[in-house]
C-alpha positions in Angstrom: -7.8 -30.2 -19.8 -8.0 -28.3 -16.5 -11.4 -26.6 -15.7 -11.3 -22.9 -14.8 -13.7 -20.1 -14.1 -13.5 -16.3 -14.7 -15.5 -13.9 -12.8 -16.5 -10.7 -14.6 -15.6 -7.3 -13.1 -18.9 -6.8 -11.3 -19.0 -10.3 -9.8 -15.3 -9.8 -8.8 -16.2 -6.6 -7.0 -19.1 -8.1 -5.2 -16.9 -11.0 -3.8 -13.8 -8.7 -3.0 -16.3 -6.4 -1.0 -17.0 -9.2 1.3 -13.6 -11.0 1.3 -11.3 -11.0 4.3 -7.8 -12.3 4.4 -7.9 -16.2 4.7 -11.4 -16.6 3.4 -12.1 -19.3 0.8 -14.3 -19.3 -2.2 -16.6 -22.2 -3.1 -18.6 -22.9 -6.1 -21.6 -25.0 -4.8 -23.5 -27.5 -7.0 -26.7 -27.2 -4.9 -27.5 -30.9 -4.4 -28.2 -31.1 -0.7 -24.8 -32.6 0.0 -22.3 -31.0 2.2 -22.4 -28.2 4.9 -23.1 -25.4 2.5 -25.6 -26.8 0.0 -29.3 -26.2 0.3 -31.6 -29.2 0.2 -31.9 -30.6 -3.2 -35.6 -31.0 -3.0 -36.0 -27.3 -3.1 -34.6 -27.0 -6.7 -35.9 -28.5 -9.8 -33.2 -27.2 -12.0 -29.4 -27.2 -12.1 -28.4 -24.5 -9.6 -25.1 -23.2 -8.3 -24.1 -20.7 -5.5 -20.9 -18.8 -4.9 -20.0 -19.0 -1.2 -17.4 -17.5 1.0 -16.2 -19.4 4.0 -13.8 -18.5 6.7 -10.3 -20.1 6.9 -11.4 -22.6 9.7 -14.6 -23.6 8.1 -15.0 -27.2 7.0 -14.2 -28.3 3.3 -16.1 -31.5 3.8 -17.3 -32.7 0.4 -15.3 -30.0 -1.5 -12.6 -32.5 -2.7 -11.2 -30.6 -5.8 -10.3 -26.9 -6.9 -10.5 -25.1 -10.1 -8.4 -22.1 -11.1 -10.0 -18.7 -11.3 -8.9 -15.1 -11.7 -9.5 -14.7 -7.9 -7.4 -17.8 -7.2 -8.5 -21.4 -6.1 -12.2 -22.1 -6.0 -13.2 -25.2 -4.1 -15.8 -27.5 -5.7 -17.4 -31.0 -5.2 -15.5 -32.8 -8.1 -18.6 -34.9 -9.1 -20.7 -31.6 -9.4 -18.2 -30.5 -12.1 -18.3 -33.7 -14.1 -19.5 -33.1 -17.5 -19.1 -29.3 -17.1 -17.4 -27.2 -19.8 -13.7 -26.7 -19.2 -13.9 -22.9 -19.3 -16.7 -21.3 -17.1 -17.7 -17.7 -16.7 -19.7 -16.2 -14.0 -21.1 -12.7 -15.2 -23.5 -10.1 -13.9 -26.8 -9.7 -15.7 -27.6 -6.1 -14.9 -31.2 -6.3 -16.3 -32.2 -8.8 -13.6 -29.4 -8.1 -11.0 -28.4 -11.7 -11.1 -25.3 -13.8 -11.9 -25.1 -16.2 -14.8 -22.9 -19.3 -14.9 -22.1 -20.2 -18.4 -19.6 -22.4 -20.5 -18.6 -23.0 -23.9 -21.9 -24.8 -24.5 -24.1 -21.9 -23.1 -25.7 -20.9 -19.8 -25.8 -23.5 -17.0 -27.5 -21.5 -14.3 -29.0 -18.1 -15.0 -29.6 -17.2 -11.2 -26.3 -18.1 -9.4 -26.8 -17.3 -5.6 -24.1 -15.7 -3.5 -23.9 -16.5 0.3 -21.1 -15.2 2.6 -21.1 -17.9 5.4 -18.7 -15.6 7.4 -21.5 -13.2 7.9 -24.4 -14.1 10.2 -26.8 -12.6 7.8 -25.1 -14.0 4.7 -27.7 -16.6 3.7 -30.6 -14.1 4.3 -29.0 -11.7 1.8 -28.9 -14.2 -0.9 -31.2 -12.8 -3.6 -31.4 -15.9 -5.8 -33.0 -18.0 -3.0 
C-alpha cells in the first residue's frame, strides 16, 4: 500500500501562509542526514519536522515522495520504513504544537516547522 499524509485544517493554513509558487514540502526524519536535518545527537526520541524549501533547493537524500492533501511531500525513504501507511499531522491547541500520528498512534507529539525559504525560518521553529 502507498503511504500518505493528511494535514489538518490548522496545519494546512500554517503551511499555505508561508507557501510561494514553486516551493516544495518535506517531511524530515531528524537523523542528522541531509541538508535540512538537525544533528541526530540533539534528539533522544523519534522526531520529525515539516520543511518548506524553494524550487532550486537541493533534494539530496529526499529520494521518495508520499501523497498528501497539499500535493507531493518529499521524504527520505528509509525514514518512512516501518511507518504506518496513513499518517496525519494535526494541530494540538493546548500545547500549540503539531502531532504526527498513524494508525498505530502518536509518532511525534512535537513536530517542528521550518521555512527554509525565510532567513529567520529556523529561528521561528517553536519545537526546537
